ROKE-436071 format. One record per residue (C-alpha): residue in one letter; x, y, z. Coordinates in steps of 0.5 Angstrom, whole numbers, plus 2048, in hexadecimal, padded with zeros to 3 digits. Each point is the difference from the previous one (the first is absolute). Example, Ala and Ser with C-alpha at 12.3 -4.5 7.8 and 13.67 -1.06 7.14 Angstrom:
<gulos>
a8197F7810/s8028077FE/
</gulos>
This chain:
<gulos>
m8457D2781/i806802804/a8057FB802/t804800806/a8057FC804/k8017FF807/v8067FA802/l7FE7FB805/a807800805/l802800807/r8067FE803/p7FE7FA805/r803800807/d7FC7F9802/r7FF7FA7FB/a7F8801800/a8018077FE/v7FF7FF7F9/g7FB7FB801/r7FC806805/a8028057F9/a7FD7FB7FB/r7FA7FF804/a7FF808802/v8008017F8/v7FA7FA7FE/a7FC804806/y8018067FC/v7FE7FE7FA/e7FA7FB801/g7FD804806/g804807802/q8017FD806/p8057FE805/d7FF7F9800/e7FB7FF807/v7FB7FB7FE/s7FF7F97FC/p8028007FA/l7FB7FC7FD/r7FC805803/r8038067FD/y8017FC7FB/y7F97FF7FD/g7FC806804/e7FE8067FD/s8058067FE/h8067FB7FF/a8037FF7FA/p8027F97FD/g8068007FC/r8017FD7F9/p8077FE7FD/r8038037FA/g8067FF7FC/q8047FB7FC/a8037FE808/a7FA7FF803/a8007FA7FE/l8077FE802/t800803807/g7F97FD802/l7FB8057FF/v7FB7FB7FD/g7F98017FF/p7FB806800/a801802806/v807801804/s7FF7FD807/e804804806/l8047FB801/a8037FF7F8/l801807801/t803800807/r8057FB7FE/l8038037FA/l801807803/c8037FB805/g8057FE7FA/e7FC7F9800/h7FD7FC7FA/g7F8802802/v7FD7F87FF/t8057FC804/g805805803/r8077FF7FE/p805805800/l8008037F8/l806805803/a8067FF803/n801803807/s8048067FE/g7FF8077FE/s7F88027FE/a7FF7F9800/g8027FD807/r7F9800801/a7FF7F9801/m8037FE805/a7FF806805/s7F87FE7FE/e8007F9804/a800804807/t7FA801803/p7FF807804/s8007FC807/q8087FD7FD/s8038077FE/a8077FF802/a800808804/a7FB7FD805/d8037F8801/p8067FF804/l8067FE7FE/p8007F97FF/d8057FB804/g8058007FA/a805804803/d8057FC804/e803801807/q803807800/g7FB8037FB/w8037FF7FA/l7FC7FE7F8/s8027FE7FB/l7FE8047FA/e7FB7FB7FD/a7FC801806/a800807801/a7FE8017F8/r7FA7FB802/l7FE806805/v8028057FC/g7FD7FE7FA/v8068017FB/s8047FB7FD/a8077FD804/s8048037FA/y7FE807801/l8017FE807/r8087FE7FE/m8018057FC/l7FE806804/a8047FC806/a8067FF7FB/r8008087FE/t7FF803807/a8067FB802/a8048047FC/r7FE806800/s800800808/p806805803/a8017F9805/n8017FA7FF/a7FB7FB7FD/s8017FB806/s7FE804805/s7F9801805/a7FB7FF7FB/g7FB806801/s806806801/v8018017FA/e7FD8057FB/p8028017F9/a8038077FD/g7FA8027FA/d8007FC7FA/d7FE8047FA/s7FF7FA7FB/q7FA7FE803/a7F98017FD/p7FB804803/g7FD7FF807/e8067F9801/s804808801/e8017FE808/a8007F87FF/w8047FC804/l8027FA803/a8057FF806/a8027F8801/e8077FD800/r8027F97FE/d7FF7FA805/p8077FE803/a7FE7F87FF/t7FD8017F9/g8018057FC/a7F98027FE/w7FD807802/r7FC800806/v7FC807803/a7FE801807/r7F8800802/g801808802/e8038017F9/v7FA7FD7FD/e7FB804804/r8048067FE/f8007FF7F9/r7FA7FE7FF/a7FD806804/s8048067FC/r8007FC7F8/v7FC8037FB/p7FE7FA7FD/p7FF8007F8/a7FA8037FC/v7FB7FB7FD/v7FC8017FB/i7FA7FC801/g7FC8027FA/y7FD8077FD/d7F9803800/v7FF8027F9/t7F9805801/c7FC8017FA/s7FB806801/m7FB8017FB/p7FD8077FF/k7FB804803/t7FB7FF7FB/m8017F97FF/s7FF7FF807/l7F9803800/l7FE7FC7FC/r8017FA802/a7FD803807/f7FA8027FD/g8007FC7F9/d7FA7FB800/e8037F87FF/e8028027F8/i803805801/r8047FD805/g8027FA7FD/d8038057FA/i804803805/d8037FA803/a8027FD7FA/a8038077FD/v8047FF807/e8017FA800/v8038017F9/g804805801/v8037FD807/d8027FB7FC/t8048047FB/v803802806/v8037FA803/t8017FE7F8/y8058057FE/l804800807/e8017F97FF/r8028017F9/h805806803/a802800806/v8007F8803/v8077FE801/g8057FD805/t807800801/v8047FA7FE/n8077FF800/g800808801/h7FC8017F9/n7F9801800/r7FC7FC7FC/a7F88007FE/g7FC7FD805/l7FA7FB7FE/g7FA806803/l7FD802806/a7FC7FC806/v7FC804801/a7F9802805/s7FB8037FF/y7FB804803/l7FA8067FE/h7FE805805/d7FC8057FE/v7FE805806/s805805804/r801801807/s7FB806800/q7FA7FB7FD/e8008037FA/a8017FC7F9/h8077FE7FF/l8017FB7FA/h8087FC801/i8037FA7FF/h8067FE805/l8057FB7FD/i8047FD805/v8067FD7FC/a8047FB803/n808802800/a8027F97FC/v8017FF7F9/a8007FA7FC/v8088017FC/p8017FA7FA/d8077FD803/t8047FF7F9/a8067FE7FF/v8038077FD/d7FD803808/r8077FC802/e8048007FA/g807802803/d7FE800808/d8047FA802/a803805804/l7FA801804/d7FF7F9801/g7FE7FF808/i801808802/d7F9804800/g7FC7FC800/y8027FC7FB/p8037F8802/a8047FD7FC/a7FF7FC7FC/g7FE7F8801/s7FD803807/g7FA7FE7FF/w7FD8077FF/e7FD7FF7F9/t7FB7FC802/g7FF801808/h801807801/p7F9805802/t8028057FA/v8007FA7FA/q7F97FD7FE/s8007FD7F9/g8058047FD/l7FF807803/v803803804/w7FC805805/r802807802/a7FE806803/l7FE8067FB/d8048057FE/g7FC805804/e8038077FD/v7FF7FD7F9/f7F97FE802/l7FE807803/s8038037FA/h7FA7FE7FC/v7FA7FF804/r7FF8097FF/t8007FD7F8/a7FC7FA801/g7FB805803/f7FF8047FA/l7FF7FA7FB/g7FB7FD805/a7FC8067FF/a8008017F9/a7FE7F87FF/m7FA802806/r7FD8077FC/h8017FB7FA/e7FC7FB803/l7FA804802/a8008047FA/r8007F97FC/r7FA7FE804/r7FB806802/g8048057FA/l800805807/r8048057FF/w807803804/g803806802/p8078037FE/v8057FB802/r805804806/n8067FC802/g7FD7FA7FE/v7F9801804/a7FA8027FC/e7F9800803/l7F97FE7FD/a7FD8067FB/g7F9804803/f8027FF808/p7FF807803/p805802805/t7FA802805/l8007F87FF/l8077FE802/a801805805/a7FA7FD804/f8047FA800/s806802802/t7FF802808/r8067FE804/s804806801/g7F9804801/e7FF7FB806/v808802803/a7FF8067FE/d7FA801805/e8037FB806/y806805800/e7FC806801/q7FD7FC805/l8067FE804/v8038077FF/a7FA803802/d8017FB808/g806803801/l8067FC7FB/s8048047FD/p7FF8017F8/g8077FC7FD/g8017FA7FC/r8007FC807/t7F9802801/k7FE7FE7F9/a8037F9800/a7FB7FF806/a7FB8027FC/q8017FC7FB/r8017FB805/g7F9802804/s7FB8007F9/r8037F97FE/a7FB7FB7FF/p8027F8801/k8017FD7F8/k7FC7FE7FB/v8027FB7FB/l7F97FF7FD/a7FA805800/d7FA7FE806/e7F9801801/e802805804/a8068037FB/r7FB8007FB/r7FB805804/i805804801/q8018017F8/h7F98017FE/d7FF805805/r8078037FE/l7FC8007F8/a7FA803803/a803806803/a8058027FA/g7F88007FC/w8017F97FC/t7FC7F9800/p8037FA7FE/e7FC8007F9/q8028077FF/v8087FC800/r7FF7FB7FD/a7FD8047FB/l8078037FF/a8027F97FD/a7FA7FE7FA/p8047FC7FB/v8028037FA/d8027FE7F9/r8058027FE/d8087FE7FC/v804800805/r8067FE7FC/g7FD8057FB/r8078027FB/v8067FF806/d8057FD7FA/e7FF8047FC/e802805805/l8067FD802/p8058047FC/a7FE806804/l8017FB806/m8088007FD/d8008077FF/l7FE802807/v8047FB804/t8068027FC/g7FE807800/p801807805/h7FA7FE803/g8017F9801/a8057FB804/t806805800/a7FB806802/q803800808/t8057FD800/t8067FD7FA/t7FF7FA800/f7FB7FA801/d8007F9801/r7FB7FB7FE/r7FB801805/e7FE8077FF/v7FF7FF7F9/v7FB7FB803/r7FC804804/q8008067FA/v7FC7FA7FC/a7FC7FF806/a7FE807800/w8008017FA/a7FB7FB7FE/g7FB801806/d7FB7FB7FE/r8017FE7F9/l8057FB802/g8027F9804/a8057FE803/e8057FC7FB/e7FE8057FA/i803806805/e8067FB801/s8017FF7F9/f7FF8087FF/t806801804/d8037FB7FC/q7FF8037FA/v803807803/l8057FD802/a8027FE7F8/d7FF8077FD/p8078027FD/r7FF807804/v8017FD807/v807800802/l8047FA804/l803802806/g8067FC802/h7FF7FC808/p7FF804805/a8047FE806/r7FD7FB804/r8017FA804/r8047FB800/r7FA7FA800/q7FB8047FC/v7FE8007F9/p8028077FD/t7FA8037FE/a8008047FA/l8008087FF/y7FD8057FA/t7FF8067FE/t7FE8047FA/q8048017F9/e7FC807802/l802801806/i8087FF7FE/e7FF8057FA/v7FD805805/e8067FF805/d8068017FB/t7FC8067FD/v800803807/l8087FF801/a8028027F8/l7FC806801/c805801806/r8067FE7FC/q7FF8047FA/g7FE806804/r807800803/v8068047FE/d8057FB801/a7FC7FC7FB/g8008057FA/a7FA804801/a8018077FF/p800803808/r7FA803802/i803807804/l7FB802805/v804806804/p8078047FD/p8057FD806/r802807801/l7F9802802/l7FF7FA803/d807801805/v7FD807801/y7F97FC803/l8037FB804/s807804803/n7FF803807/g7FC7FA802/p7F88027FE/s7FB7FE803/a7F97FC7FE/p7FB8057FE/r7FA800804/p7F97FC7FF/r7FB8037FC/s7F97FD7FD/v7FF8007F9/s7FB8057FE/r7FA7FF7FC/g8028067FB/r8087FD7FF/d8048007FA/p7FE7FB7FB/a8077FF7FE/g8027FE807/r804807802/r7FF802807/p802807803/r8067FF806/t7FF7FE807/p802802806/a8067FC803/g8007FB804/p8047FC803/r8087FF7FF/l8017FA7FC/s8067FC802/t8077FE7FC/e7FD7F97FD/q7FA8047FD/i8038057FE/e8047FA7FC/l7FA7FD7FE/v7FD8057FC/r8078037FE/l8017F97FC/l7F78007FF/l8018067FB/g8068007FD/s7FF7F97FD/g7FF8007F8/d7FB7F9801/l7F98007FE/v7FE7FB806/r804802807/p7FE7FC805/v802802807/v8007FB807/g7FD804807/p7FF7FA804/a7F9803805/g803806804/t8068027FD/g7FD8067FE/k7FF8007F8/t7FA803800/e804806802/a8058007FB/m7FA7FF7FB/r7FD807802/l8078037FF/a8017FD7F9/t7FA8027FE/r801807802/i8068007FB/l7FD7FC7FB/l7FA806800/d804805801/a8057FE7FA/g7F88007FC/h7FF7F9800/a7F97FD800/v8007FB807/f7FA7FC801/a7FF7F9806/a7FE7F9800/a7FF7FB804/h7FC7F9801/g7FA802805/g7FC806800/r802802807/q8077FF7FE/t7FF8047FB/e7FC806804/e806800805/l8068017FB/a7FB8067FB/d800803808/r8077FF802/i8048027F9/a7FA8057FE/v8007FD7F9/p7FB7FD7FC/a7FE7F9802/r7FC7FA7FD/v8007F8801/v8037FC7FB/a7FA7FE7FD/g7FE807800/w8058027FA/l8007FB7FD/t7F98007FF/l8018087FE/l8067FE7FB/d7FC7FA7FE/h7FA8057FE/t8038067FD/e8028007F8/d807804803/p8037FF806/a8058067FF/t7F9803803/v8017FD806/w8087FF802/p8038057FB/p8077FF7FE/g805802806/s7FB7FC806/v8027FC806/l7FC7FC804/i8017FD805/v7FE7FA802/d8007FE808/e7FF7F9803/a8037FD7F8/t7FF7F9804/q7F8801800/i8008007F9/g7FF7F97FC/s8047FF7FA/r7FA8027FB/d7FF807802/a808801801/e8007FD7F8/r7FB8047FF/l803807802/l8057FF7FE/r7FE7FF7F9/w7FE808801/a804802804/t8047FE7F9/r7FC8037FC/t801806803/g806801802/a7FE801807/v8067FE806/v7FC7FB804/v803800807/l7FF7FA805/l800800807/g7FF7F9804/d8037FB804/p8017F97FE/a7FF7FE807/q7FA802801/l7F97FD7FD/g7FF7FF7F9/s7FA8017FB/v7F97FC801/g8027FF7F8/a8067FC7FE/g806805801/g8067FF802/w8038047FA/f803806806/a8037FB804/h8047FD7F9/l8018087FE/v803801806/a8047F9800/t8038017F9/t8018087FF/p807802803/n801806805/i7F8802801/p801805805/a7FD7FF807/l7FE802806/t8037FB807/t7FF806805/l7F97FF805/h7FD806802/r7FA7FE803/q8017FC805/s806805802/g803800807/a8047FB805/a7FA7FD803/l7FE7FD7F9/a8067FE7FE/p7FF7F8801/v7FA8027FB/r8048037FB/a8057FA801/a7FA7FB7FF/l7FD8037FB/t8067FF7FB/a8017F9802/l7FA7FF7FD/r8028037FA/a8047FB800/d7FF7FA7FB/t8037FB804/a7FE7FB804/p803802807/s7FF8087FF/a7F97FE801/r8007FD806/d805804803/a7FC8067FE/l7FA7FC805/n805800806/r802807800/l7F9802800/a7FE7FC806/a806801805/d7FE8077FF/g7F97FF802/r7FC8007F9/v7FD7F97FE/r7FA7FD805/l7FF7F97FF/f7F97FD7FF/d7FE7F8800/d7F8802801/r7FB8057FB/d7FD803806/a806803803/l8038037FA/l7FA8027FF/g800803806/g808802801/v7FF8057F9/v7F9802801/d802803807/d8058047FD/w7FF8027FB/y7F9803803/a805803806/a8038047FB/r7FA8027FD/t7FD803806/a806803802/p7FF808800/r8018037F9/p800808802/d8028017F7/e7FA7FC7FF/q7FB802805/r8018087FD/r8007FD7F9/s7F97FE801/g7FE806804/r8028047FB/t7FC7FC7FA/g7F97FE803/r8027F97FE/s8017FA803/a8087FF801/p8037FC7FA/p8027FA802/a8067FD803/m8067FE7FD/i7FF7F87FF/s8067FD804/m7FE7F87FF/m8017FD7FA/a8017F97FE/e8027FD7F9/r7F97FD7FE/t7FA8037FF/r7FD7FB804/d803801806/v7FF807800/e7F98007FF/i8017FB806/l804806804/a7FB8047FE/r7FA7FD802/a8037FF807/a802807801/r7F98027FE/a7FD7FC805/r803804805/l7FD8067FD/t7F97FD7FF/a8017FF808/d803808803/g7FB8037FC/t8038027FA/l7FC7FD7FB/t7F9804800/g7FA7FE7FD/p7FD7FC7FA/v8037FB7FE/l8017FE7F9/t8037F87FD/v8027FF7FA/a8057FC7FD/g8017FD807/r802806803/e7FC804805/f800808800/q7FF806805/v801807800/g808800803/d8017FC7FC/e8078007FD/v8007FD7F9/i8048007FA/t7FF7FF7F9/l8027FA7FD/t7FF8017F9/q7FF8067FB/a7FC7FC7FB/g7FD8067FC/h801805802/t7FA801804/l803802806/v7FF8097FF/p7FF805805/a7FB804800/g8018067FD/r8077FD7FD/p8027FF7F8/a7FF7F97FD/s808800801/a800801808/y7FD7F9801/i8037FC806/r8067FB7FF/t8007F9802/g8047FF807/t7FD808802/l7FD800808/g7FA803803/v7FB800804/v7F87FE800/t7FB806802/a7FA7FD7FE/v7FC7F97FF/t7FA8007FC/l7FC7FA801/d7FB7FC7FB/p7FF7FB802/g7FA7FE7FA/v8048037FA/p8087FE801/e8028037FB/c7FE808803/q8047FE806/t807805800/l805803805/d803807801/v807800801/h804805800/f8078007FE/p805806803/g8038047FC/k7FB7FD7F9/g7F9802803/d7F97FD800/v7FE7F97FE/k7FA7FC7FE/v8027F97FF/p7FC7FC7FC/w7FD7F9801/k8027FF7FA/y808801803/l7FE7FD807/t7FE7F97FC/h8078007FC/r8017FA7FD/f8087FE7FF/g8027FA7FC/d8057FE805/g7F97FE804/r801805805/d7F9806801/g7FE807801/g8048067FD/l801803807/g8047FC806/y802802807/a806805801/y8017FD807/a8067FC7FD/i8048007FA/t8047FB7FB/a8078017FF/a7FE8017F9/k7FD806801/a805802805/e8048007FB/g8038087FF/a7FD803807/s803801807/m7FD800806/p802800807/t7FF7FB803/a8007F97FC/r7FD7FA802/a8017FA7FD/v7FB7FA800/a8057FA7FD/p7FE7F9800/d8067FB7FE/d7FF8007F9/t8008087FF/s8068027FB/r807803800/a7FD8067FC/g7F97FF803/l804801808/y8048057FE/v7FB8057FC/m7FC800806/l805801806/s8048047FC/r7FA8067FF/a801802808/q803807802/t8007FF807/d7FF7F9802/l7FE7F87FE/t7FE7FA803/a8007F97FB/y7FA7FC804/v8027F97FE/i7FB7FA7FF/r7FF7FA7FD/r7FC8007F9/a7FC7FA803/d7FF803807/l7FE8067FC/e7FA7FD7FC/a7FE7FA805/d7F9801800/t7FD800807/d7FA7FC7FC/e8047FB800/e8007F9806/d807801803/w8007FA801/l8017FD7F9/p8087FD7FF/v8028077FB/l808801803/r803805803/d8078027FC/p8057FF805/d8048067FE/g7FE807803/p7FE8047FC/f806805800/d8037FA7FD/r7FC7FF7FA/l8008067FF/a8078017FF/e8007FA7FB/h7FB8027FD/l8048077FF/a8067FC7FE/g7FD7FC7FA/s7FC8087FE/r8038027F9/a7FD8057FD/e7FC7FF7F8/r8047FF7FB/l7FF8007F8/a7FE7FA7FD/t8088017FC/d803800806/h7FC7F9802/d8047FD7FB/p8068037FC/l7FE7FC7FA/a7F98007FF/r8008067FA/a8057FD7FC/a7FD7F9800/h7F88027FF/a8028037FB/l8057FA7FD/r7FA7FC801/r7FB8047FD/a8048017FA/h8017F97FE/t7FD7F9802/l8037FA804/a8027FD7FA/e8058067FE/l802801808/h8037F97FF/h8038007FA/l804807802/a8017FC807/t8037FA7FE/s8038027F9/g803806802/s7FD8047F9/s800806800/t7F98007FD/a7FB7FA7FF/p8007FC7FB/r7FB8017FA/d7FB7FB801/a800801807/p7F8802802/r800808802/a7FC803804/p7FB8057FF/a8018057FB/g7FE808802/r801800808/a801806803/g804802806/l8057FC803/a8007FC7FA/d8028057FB/s807802804/a8027F9800/g8038007F8/t8027F97FF/a8047FB804/g8077FF800/a8067FD803/g801807805/i7FA7FD803/p8027FE807/m7FE7FA803/p7FD801806/v7FB8047FB/l7FF7FC7FB/r7FF7FA805/r7FA805804/a7FD8017F9/e7FF7F97FF/l7FE7FE808/a7FA8067FE/a7FE7FC7F9/e7FF7FB804/a7FC802806/a7FB8047FB/i8007FA7FC/r7FF7FB807/a7FA806802/a7FD7FF7F9/s8007F8800/v7FB7FD805/t7FC8067FF/q7FE7FD7F9/p8047F97FF/p7FF7FD7FA/p7FA7FB800/a8047FA7FD/l804801806/t7FC800806/a7FC7F97FC/r8057FC801/i803804808/g7FA801801/t7FC806803/r805805805/p7FE7FE808/a7FE805804/a806801805/g8057FC804/p8067FE7FD/d7FD7FC7FB/r7FD8077FC/a807802802/l8037FB7FA/w7FB8017FC/d8028077FE/q8077FE800/a7FE7FB7FB/v7FC8037FC/a805807801/a8067FC7FE/l7FE7FD7F9/a7FD8077FE/i807803802/h8047FA7FC/h7FB8027FA/a802807800/r8077FF801/h8027FA7FB/s7F97FE7FB/p7FB807801/d7FD7FD7F9/s7FF7F9803/p7F97FF804/p7FF802806/d7FE7F9803/e8067FD7FD/p8047FC806/g806802801/p8077FC800/p8017FB806/p803802804/p8087FD801/p8017FA805/a802802806/p8077FD803/p8017FD806/r802804806/a8067FE803/g8007FD807/s7F87FF7FE/t7FC7F9801/g7FA8017FD/g7FA800804/r800806804/h8048047FB/t7FE8017F9/t8018067FB/t7FB8027FB/s8018047FA/r7FD8067FE/s7FF8017F8/a8018067FD/
</gulos>
C-alpha cells in the first residue's frame, strides 16, 4: 500500500465556486466523470462507487449510516454539517466555505450586476462592498485605512485615483491588495466608489480555500490481480485485508496528525471525518485496487478553559468576540463544548507517508493471517505477494505502451517530436475514467490475462491457503530490531537525526507481515526507550505547532566524536609529532619560478604497487594561489590536511603538482573518492593508484599487515570529501592513524553531502584554523561569464539574501528559463539538448572513424537533483532519439525501461563486480557511473534470464550485460542496474566538467544541488525552473478537480526554498549538549539526576537508585556527576530520562493501572490525556519513589489559586500533577 495525499483547494472568485468544487470532488470519487447526469441514477448505476463513512468525527459531521450521500459529502466539503447544513466553521481562511457555498451558479457575484445599494453618486458602504466581493467588512476597512495611510495623496481625495506603494508585510497572494476609499464627510464612515469595487474584485487574488484532502491508498499490483481474477473467498479475504490497512491509515492519522489551532496553539482534535470510496480499475482498464479517502478540512477540538487561560487580550479581536456576547452558545464554531477548526495541513500531510507504511504492514499481516500467503521483500514500504512472475505483472502495466504507440503515430502523421507531442499522445490515448470494473473492463482484463498465457484458475492457485505461524518468534527478535535501528544501518544510516515517524517506517518494514499496527507502534515506543537512542533539543518550529522530538543514536555520536578526535590528535598544534613530507628547502626549489602542473596520464596496469610514478610532462602554469596552496599543504605537519576547493578553482591541477613533488621525495601516493567514476577520473588526472573509499576499507579490513597497503610515509588524497559519510571517514582515519599515512581531504562544504550520515567535513572546515583554500574560478573564465561567477559565489554564501541574489544575477544574464507546465519544460530542455547533440563535432567524428566504433556518448548536459526527475528527462530525450531513427533494432524491456541499439546508458551499481570487459582482468570491472552505448540486443522471451545487452564502454571495452544485472533491485525501491545516460543526477555530476550545463531546478531544489549542477559548466549554462507540482503533474489526472496552483511563480518559490536550504550537519551540531546529557542520563537514574539538580551535591546519595552497571560507550566516560555539571546539561539529562520513561510506560502499563483508568483510547484527545496520565505517573515514581508499586497513584494536585480578574465560567485554571 502506498498512501499519497492531494490537497483539494481553490481560490474562489464567486460565492458558488466552493460548491462547484465540492460537487466535482464527489462526482470524481463516485463516478470518475464530471457531474452531468442525475445524482440518483449516477449513484446507483453500475461503475459508480458508493462511499462509506470512516473516522471518529464522521458522525459529528453528519456522515452517518452505511453509505455517504452525495449531498452530505458536498455539504461537508463546503464547511457545513452533512445532515443539517449548519455551518461548522467560521467564514475566514480555509474555513471560509459555508457562506460561499450558499449561492447557486446562477447567483454568481461575478455575473450579477452591482446592486442598487449605491447612492446617487455611486458610493457604496464597506458593508455593501464586502457582500459583493465576498469578504468581511473589517477586511475592507483595514485595507482602506492602510491604503490611505500609505498613499502619497490625501485620504479624502477622489476615490479610485489612489494607488499605494507596495506593502511588503502582506501575505502571499495579497501583495497587491489595496482599496481606495474615503470618509463620508457627513458621517465619517468609509465609503468606496462603484468603479473601485469593480477594480478590486477583478484584480484581487482570493485567499486559498482548502475544502479537504484526497488521501489515496494504492494496493500492490498482485493484490489487484488476485481480486480481479479470484473467487468469492479470495475476494473476501482481499477486501478484509484492505479494510484493515485503510482503517490503520485513518487511525494513525487520527492519533498523530489531527490538530486544530486554538488561540494560536495546536490542540489534538477528536478525529477525522472521512468518506471512503473503493476503485478497482485504472484508466487503461487494468486491475488497480485503490481507496480514496476524502478527508474533510474540519476538526473538532475540545473547548477547554486551558486553551483560553490568560487570553483575555484576545477578547473581541481575531475571531474571539468579547465575553458575554453570546459567542459561547451562538457562534457556529462552538457545539457542545467543541470548537471546530480547519486541520493543520502541514502536520497532517507530514504523516501521510508514514501512515501508508503502517497501513501496508497491517494489510500484509491480515492477509497472511487469513490465508498464510507469503510476501516478497519490503522496499520503500511496499511489498508484493511472493510467487507472481514478473511477466504476469508486466502484462497489466500497459499504460506507458499505449502512450508510446500514440506518440509514434502522431510523429508519423507529421507532428514534431517533443514534449508537446508527448502530451498530446497522453491525452489522445486516455480513455474515460472508470471507478469500478464493468463488463467491458472485465472482458479486457481476461483477454490480457489470456494473451499473457494465464488463466484465472492459475492466478487463484497462487493464492492457495497455507497453514503457517505468521507471527513466528518476532518477540524474541526485538533486541535484534533495537540493534538494527540504533546501529549503522538503522535510523541514522542516511541522516544524522530522525523522529518517531522514521522509526515507525523502519519497524513496519522490518516486521514484514508478522505484526499488526498496534504492535508496530508498541515496538516503536520500545525502540525509542532504548538507552542507545539520544534525545536532541527541539528544532526550530512554527509558533503554534507542538514540537516534534528529534533523535540520534549513541553509535553515530561516537563515530562523529572519533572522526573529530582523530583529526584533532593528528594536529601539530595539539601536540602531535610533525609529519614532514617534503623538506622546506626542497619545497622552495619546486615552487620557485611559477611551476607548471604535470600533464595527466593514465595509470598503467603495471603500475608501481608503492604508488611511485615517473615524472610526467609539464602542463598549464599554475597561479600564485594554487602554488601557495601546495606550499601550505606540503609544509603542514598534520596527519589530516583538509583543503577547500570550490568547483572550477583548479584544485586538481594543484594536486598534480603536489603529487609530483611527493613522488620525487620518495613517498607513495594513493587516491580515493566516493564514486567509481570519480575515482577513475582522479586516478587519470594525477596518475596514482586509486580505489573507491569502500574498496580501500575492504582491502585494509582483510589484510594482516596494513603497511603492505599503505607503506610508511604514504599520502592518501581523498577527493570530494563531502560525499563520504561519517562512518566511512571514521574507518579511513583509523587506518591512517594506525599506518601513519597522511590524509589530504579535498572538498567543498557548499556542494552536496554524502548519501550516508555526514556533515563531518563541513564541521572540520568550520572549526579548523588556517585551512588551505582556493577561491579564484578558472572553469568559468572570461568577461562573458562574469555574472555566472558572481552568481556561483552568491550560491556558496550561506545566507538567505544571497540565494535570491544568485538567481537574480542568472536571470539578468538570460540564464534562467521559467515554465508553468511539464510539457513546455521538457520541450525546452530537450530541444536545447538535442540541438547541441546534433551540432557537428569534427573531433568526435574523426575519433569514431579511426576506431571503427560508434562515437562515444556525448557529454551529458541535462541534470537534476532527484533521480525521478532525471528519469523524466531521460525518457523525454530517448523519445526524441526514437523518433529520429537513432535507436534501431529489437526492443528489450526490462525493469521498466526499453533498450535498443544506440541507447546511451550509465551503470547504476557495481554490485558483485560482474561487468568485466572481454579480455580484461577481473580488477578492470566497470565502475558505477560509467557511460556506454548499446551495440546489440539479445531477446529470448521464453527464457528471460537469457536476455542480454551488449554495451561498449569507450576506453574500457565491450561487456555482455546479463539479465541479473539488468534486473538488479535496490533497497529503496528502484529496479535495474543500467539506466539511461541522457541525463544525470547532481550527485553523479559532482567532480565532472562539461561544456554546457542544463540544470532542471524544480522549486524544491537544494542550494547545494543547484550549485553543483551550474558549476559543472565551462562555457554556457541554463537553469530551467518549474514548480514541483507542475513537473510531477499527471496528465492522466482530471483537470476539473480543485487542485490549487500556487500563486507564486516558480522563480520566487525556488528563491524561497534556497534561502532556507542548509547543508547537512553533525548530530551534535543540532544540539551541542546532547552528548554530555546522554552520557549523564546513561550513568544515572532519574532519581539520581533529580537529587543532583535539587541538592547541588557532588554525588548522589548512597541509598539513591543506581543505573545498571557495566554500560559501555558514552556512559563510561561520564564519571561521577558532581557540582561542576552545568545546569542546562543536567536538566537536559533529566528530560532525556523522562522521554525514555514516557515512551516505555505507554507500551506496557501496569494491569492494575489500566483496570482503574481504562485501556488506552484509540485516538484523539482522550488518548493524549491517557498517555499524559500514565507517563506522568511513571515519571513521578522514577523520580521520587522508584520502589513503590507502579500503579500507585501520585500525590493529589495542589489547589489552584484563582486567576486575578477571573469571574469563573469561561476561564478556569487547571493544575497538573508532577
